[in-house]
C-alpha positions, 0 to 999 in steps of 0.5 A: 114418552107414550104410555105403551113405551112406558109399560114396554120397558119395565116388561122387557126388563123383567123378562130379561132378568127372569133368565137370571133367576135360576135355582140350579148351582153347579157343584162340579169342578170348574173346567179350564184350558191352560193357555200356554198349551192351547195350540200346537203346530205340526210341520211337514216331514223334513220341512223348515220349521217356519210358516212355510213348513207348517202342515197344520196348527191345531187349537183347543178352543173350548171345554165344558164339563158335567159331574155326578157327586157322591157325597157318601163316598166323597167322590166326584165323577166328571165328564168333559167335552173338548172342542178343537179347531185345526187349520192348514194351507188350502190343499186338494188332498184329504189328510188325517192327523192325531194329536195328544191332549191332557186332562188334569185334576188341579186343587189349588197349585197341586196337580192331583192327576193327569191323563193323556188322550188323543183325538184324530181329525180329518181335513176334507179334500180342499178344506183348510179348516177342521172342527172336531170334539172329543169326550172324556167320559169319566174322571174320578176325583176323591174329595179331600176332607173339608173340601167341596167339588168346586175346590177342584178344577179340570184343566185341559191342554194339548200335550206339546213339547218344549220346542212346540211351546217355543214356536208358539211363543215365537209365532205370537199371540194365540190367534185362531 
């Protein structure tokens, strides 16, 4: 191997590993999406509840969070940004819809709190896809004795009915 390549490989390896050397470690609760509630299909009024009757399908595609921890008060104040995607059959018409979603605070297998929110989105004329986000600015978590903020989790999902969940399962894998 030529000398220039011999020196180039270690230099590139060192550069790549430098990005892994961060002293910042998150002390925030983790954020996750509950898979069984990550999608919802809404049907047109009076339509058959199958593929031909779908008005749109919305997906919760991502969640990111940040927090402020007040160790003196034993509190964590978290914010979350949720990403969504909706699809429909091509249509010349614009359309606007509102979907409910939840954000729950989980500790182990316990649900400590659950808040319901809604987000409105629009399909432009002729558009078959809409991407949109929503922000939850403040979720307070009382840190229990002998626990850390990282012992908690923010869990998000679309607020769906049992019938909508059954349709999700009948429809198949959660493909976007």
